[in-house]
C-alpha positions in Angstrom: 62.8 -64.4 36.7 61.7 -66.6 39.5 63.5 -64.4 42.0 61.5 -61.3 40.8 58.2 -63.3 41.3 59.3 -64.3 44.8 60.0 -60.7 45.7 56.7 -59.5 44.3 54.6 -61.9 46.3 55.5 -60.4 49.8 54.8 -56.9 48.4 51.4 -57.9 47.1 50.7 -59.7 50.4 51.5 -56.8 52.6 49.7 -54.3 50.3 46.5 -56.5 50.4 46.9 -56.9 54.2 47.2 -53.1 54.7 44.2 -52.4 52.5 42.2 -55.0 54.4 43.1 -53.5 57.7 42.3 -50.0 56.5 38.9 -51.2 55.2 38.1 -52.9 58.5 39.1 -49.7 60.3 36.7 -47.6 58.2 33.9 -50.2 58.7 34.3 -50.3 62.5 34.8 -46.6 63.1 32.8 -44.8 60.3 30.2 -47.5 60.0 30.7 -47.9 56.2 30.3 -51.5 55.1 32.9 -53.2 53.0 30.4 -53.5 50.1 29.8 -49.8 50.1 33.5 -49.1 50.3 34.1 -51.2 47.2 31.3 -49.4 45.4 32.8 -46.0 46.2 36.3 -47.1 45.3 35.2 -48.5 41.9 33.2 -45.4 41.2 36.2 -43.1 41.9 38.4 -45.3 39.7 35.9 -45.1 36.8 35.7 -41.3 37.2 39.5 -41.0 37.3 39.9 -43.2 34.2 37.3 -41.3 32.2 38.8 -37.9 33.3 42.3 -39.1 32.2 40.9 -40.4 28.9 39.2 -37.1 28.3 42.4 -35.1 29.0 44.3 -37.4 26.6 41.7 -36.9 23.8 41.6 -33.1 24.3 45.4 -32.9 24.3 45.5 -34.9 21.1 43.0 -32.7 19.4 44.8 -29.5 20.6 48.0 -30.8 19.0 46.3 -31.5 15.7 44.3 -28.4 15.2 44.2 -24.8 16.3 40.6 -24.2 15.2 38.7 -22.9 18.2 35.3 -24.2 16.9 36.7 -27.8 16.5 38.3 -27.7 19.9 35.1 -26.5 21.5 33.0 -29.3 19.8 35.5 -31.9 21.0 35.4 -30.6 24.6 31.6 -30.7 24.6 31.4 -34.2 22.9 33.9 -35.8 25.2 32.1 -34.4 28.2 28.7 -35.7 27.1 30.1 -39.1 26.2 32.1 -39.4 29.5 29.0 -38.5 31.5 26.9 -41.1 29.7 29.6 -43.8 30.2 30.0 -42.9 33.9 26.2 -43.3 34.3 26.2 -46.7 32.6 29.2 -48.1 34.4 28.2 -46.6 37.7 24.7 -48.0 37.4 26.1 -51.5 37.1 28.0 -51.0 40.4 25.3 -49.3 42.5 22.2 -51.1 41.2 21.9 -54.8 41.1 18.9 -54.7 38.8 20.6 -52.4 36.3 20.8 -55.2 33.8 17.1 -55.2 33.3 15.9 -53.3 30.3 13.5 -51.0 32.1 16.1 -49.9 34.6 18.7 -49.5 32.0 16.4 -47.5 29.7 15.2 -45.3 32.6 18.7 -44.4 33.8 19.9 -43.9 30.2 17.1 -41.5 29.6 17.9 -39.6 32.8 21.5 -39.4 31.8 20.6 -38.1 28.3 18.2 -35.6 29.8 20.8 -34.2 32.1 23.7 -34.1 29.7 21.7 -32.9 26.7 19.3 -30.6 28.6 20.0 -27.6 26.3 19.3 -29.6 23.2 16.1 -31.1 24.7 14.9 -27.6 25.7 15.5 -26.4 22.1 13.4 -29.3 20.8 10.7 -28.4 23.3 10.8 -24.8 22.0 10.6 -26.1 18.4 7.5 -28.1 19.3 6.0 -25.0 20.9 6.8 -23.0 17.7 5.1 -25.6 15.5 1.9 -25.9 17.7 1.3 -22.3 19.0 3.1 -20.5 16.1 4.0 -17.3 18.0 5.9 -16.3 14.9 6.5 -17.7 11.4 9.1 -17.1 8.6 9.1 -13.4 7.6 7.8 -12.0 10.9 9.7 -9.2 12.6 10.2 -10.1 16.3 12.2 -9.2 19.4 13.2 -11.9 21.9 15.1 -10.7 24.9 17.5 -8.0 23.5 17.6 -9.5 20.0 15.5 -8.0 17.2 15.2 -9.1 13.6 13.3 -10.7 10.8 12.8 -14.5 11.0 14.5 -16.1 8.0 14.7 -19.7 9.1 13.3 -22.1 11.7 14.9 -25.5 12.5 14.8 -28.2 15.1 17.4 -26.6 17.5 17.4 -23.0 16.4 15.8 -20.2 14.4 17.6 -17.5 12.5 17.1 -13.7 12.5 18.3 -11.1 10.1 19.2 -8.5 12.7 17.7 -5.0 12.9 18.5 -2.0 15.0 21.6 -2.3 17.2 23.9 0.4 15.8 21.6 1.1 12.9 18.8 3.6 13.7 15.0 3.1 13.1 14.8 -0.7 13.0 16.7 -1.2 9.8 18.8 -4.2 9.0 22.4 -4.4 10.1 23.1 -7.3 7.7 24.1 -9.7 10.5 22.5 -13.2 10.8 21.8 -14.3 14.3 21.2 -17.9 15.2 19.0 -18.2 18.3 18.4 -21.4 20.3 14.7 -22.4 20.3 14.9 -22.8 24.1 14.8 -19.0 24.5 11.2 -19.2 23.4 10.4 -20.8 26.8 12.4 -18.4 29.0 12.5 -15.0 27.3 9.8 -12.5 26.5 8.8 -12.4 22.8 7.4 -9.4 20.9 6.0 -9.9 17.4 5.7 -6.8 15.2 3.8 -8.7 12.5 1.0 -10.6 14.4 -2.1 -9.2 16.0 -2.4 -5.5 15.3 0.3 -5.5 12.6 1.0 -1.8 13.1 3.0 0.1 15.6 2.7 3.6 17.0 5.6 5.9 16.3 6.3 9.4 17.6 8.2 12.4 16.2 9.1 15.2 18.7 9.3 18.7 17.2 10.7 21.4 19.4 9.9 25.1 18.6 10.8 28.3 20.4 8.6 29.9 23.1 8.0 32.9 20.8 6.7 30.8 18.0 3.0 30.5 17.3 2.7 27.1 18.8 -1.1 26.7 18.1 -0.5 27.3 14.4 2.5 24.9 14.4 0.4 22.2 16.1 -2.4 22.5 13.5 0.2 22.3 10.7 1.8 19.2 12.2 -1.5 17.5 12.6 -2.4 18.2 9.0 1.0 16.8 7.8 0.5 13.6 9.9 -3.0 13.1 8.5 -1.9 13.6 4.9 1.0 11.2 5.3 -0.9 8.4 7.1 -4.5 8.6 6.0 -4.1 5.5 3.9 -3.4 3.4 7.0 -6.3 4.4 9.1 -9.0 2.3 7.4 -6.7 -0.7 7.1 -5.7 -0.4 10.8 -9.4 -0.3 11.9 -10.0 -3.6 10.1 -6.9 -5.1 11.7 -8.0 -4.0 15.2 -11.4 -5.7 14.6 -9.7 -8.9 13.5 -7.2 -8.9 16.3 -9.8 -8.2 19.0 -11.3 -11.6 18.3 -8.2 -13.3 19.6 -6.4 -10.6 21.8 -7.7 -7.9 24.2 -6.7 -5.1 21.7 -8.8 -2.1 21.3 -8.2 1.6 20.4 -10.7 4.4 20.6 -8.8 6.5 18.1 -6.4 5.4 15.3 -6.0 8.8 13.6 -2.8 10.9 14.2 -2.5 13.2 17.2 -0.2 16.0 18.3 0.6 16.4 22.0 1.9 19.6 23.7 4.4 19.9 26.4 7.0 22.4 27.6 10.8 21.8 27.8 13.7 23.9 28.9 14.4 25.1 25.3 10.9 25.6 24.0 7.5 24.1 23.3 7.6 20.4 22.4 5.0 19.2 19.9 5.0 15.4 19.7 3.3 13.8 16.6 1.9 10.3 17.3 0.9 8.2 14.3 0.5 4.7 13.0 3.0 3.1 10.7 4.0 -0.3 9.4 6.9 -1.8 11.3 9.2 -2.1 8.2 8.3 1.4 7.0 9.1 3.4 10.2 12.2 5.1 8.9 10.8 5.9 5.5 7.6 7.3 7.1 9.6 9.5 9.4 11.6 10.8 6.5 8.5 11.8 4.6 6.9 13.6 7.6 10.1 15.4 8.5 10.7 16.6 4.9 7.1 18.0 4.8 7.7 19.7 8.2 10.8 21.4 7.0 9.1 22.6 3.8 6.1 23.9 5.7 8.0 25.6 8.6 10.3 27.3 6.1 7.2 29.3 4.8 6.1 30.3 8.2 8.0 33.3 9.7 6.1 33.0 13.0 7.4 29.5 13.7 11.1 28.7 14.5 12.8 25.4 15.6 14.3 25.6 19.1 17.7 24.4 20.1 19.9 24.9 23.2 20.8 28.6 23.2 22.0 31.4 25.6 19.7 34.4 25.8 20.1 37.8 27.5 17.1 39.9 28.5 16.9 43.7 28.3 13.8 45.1 29.8 13.8 48.1 27.4 14.0 46.1 24.2 11.6 43.6 25.6 9.1 46.3 26.2 9.0 45.9 30.0 9.4 48.5 32.8 12.9 48.8 34.2 
């Protein structure tokens, strides 16, 4: 036993001597003081130890569970904890006054702000929601590319019942989407339910060039007026109310039909007001009435892509 101790002493002596010479070489040639070298070395050792500990914990978790969600949570948690511990230990090495409460609290706050920036941004978004109230429970909104009805608002996220996507005309898909509150501060937000509370919708109706387009236009305008007359008065009141807060004004809220020409025929576009949640049902009522009305009119035909051959004789033109 004594022999092993005697052999170890020269090894330690020569190791310490080599490290001392190496440190002196760096100090003389790279102008890095011995104190700074020790700080860098201790910092690297702390980072290495924390990294090894993180790998050990993650490997242990991976052996015990195959749940992707649990693995993800452990990866994030160990990263955050390791980051905070590195800041605390590193602070004691680099700052002599780190033991004071004010310095400790300041660096701790900075570490938390960096490592938990997403959560803090979500909290800031929640505070914005509570104060400015850009939407509330039950509103239909679009934020970025996500659309849906707001069904829950919490500290870190709000929840949407998705609309649209693969389902046409803004109807529900049945999916529940959890959205971080931080998106309120970075993405554009559209609220279907605040302000004006109505949306403009359009229905394109394409008829043939040979059809009596003027008569068709008058019929379409009458159908739109019959189907939406109950909204006009209410919409006028909403515009007056919204104009007190927003720069919203419309000179005309009644339905209109616009005329344009396409390759396959004359396009008559109905523009009308509707409630956001009733768009598909309103379209259905208008289309059904259009089909019933046009069926009784021999001078009006729907247009669709066709191939047509002209004969001057049958067309009544000179050859």
